C-alpha positions, 0 to 999 in steps of 0.5 A: 631795460635789461639788468638794471640796478638801482643806479641804472647799471646792472654790471656785465652780463654773464656772456660778456665776461671773458672766460678765465681760460683765455690766454691769447687775444688777437685783434682782427679788422673787418674791412671792405667797401661801403655796404658790403656787410661788415656790420652784419658779419660782426653782429652775426659772429660776436658772442657778446652784444656787438657795439655799433656806431650806425647812424641814419643816412641823410641828405648830406651823403647824397652825391658823396656815398655811392648807393648803386646796387644798395639803394635800400641801405638806410644806415651806415657805420660812422666810426667802427663796429666791435665784437668778440668771439672765442675760437677755443678755450684759449684763443679770443678774437676781438673784431673791429669793423671799419667804416666803408666810405672813403671820407671816414678812412682817417679812422683806419689808423687807430683801428689797425693799430695792433691788428694781426690781420684782416678780413676783406668782404667782397660784394660781387655786384660792386667789386670796384668798392673793394679795390682801394681797400685791398690796396691800402692793406697791401701798402700797410703790409697787413695780412688778409683773407677775402670773404666773398659775401653771398648777397641774394641775387648777386652774380656768382663767379669762379674764385679764379676769375675773382682773384684775377679781377681783384689782382690778388696773389695766389697765396691770399685765401679767398672763401665764400662767406655769408655775413648773415650766418654765424658758422660761415663767418666763423669759418672765414675767421678761422681761414684768417687764423690758419693763414696767419699761422702759415705766414708765421711758420714760413717766416720762422723757417726762413730765419 
């Protein structure tokens, strides 16, 4: 095991310690339908070892969880994923990935508490699994951006068509995102930060 001490605990790893220069922390939620890549995104971009709550899928989910298009999936998040990324020396993002199945949505209340914004991951093979997710964000008034996850073999559509299909306001950013690629995930998070800054600026100017 890594870094074990005599009592079984080695203390925090150097990469897990928050930089002393950090002056601001933002909570961001990663959401989307079942199997769209939320756990993958958090794991790809996190600078610390991510916390996951994935469990092996069992017969209990048969007829409840829709595996159409993701038949290979064998594990699922049952509580949350957690990671951290430093955008610069001052700004740190804490990432909370939500479970995708509707039967676990009761956990969202706690996960969204204190969150400034969200990233919605979209799978173009199964866009319908994100309809209700976006609706819930809009009901809560949580600002969000949409990352179109680049699954191998997934159909490609112009952003304008995707925006129409998802009934998204023109002001909501939509960007390509590969949840397996750290740089792409970071770009998606930066798009959210820019969007939140824009909303704050507009709100301030209107006062």
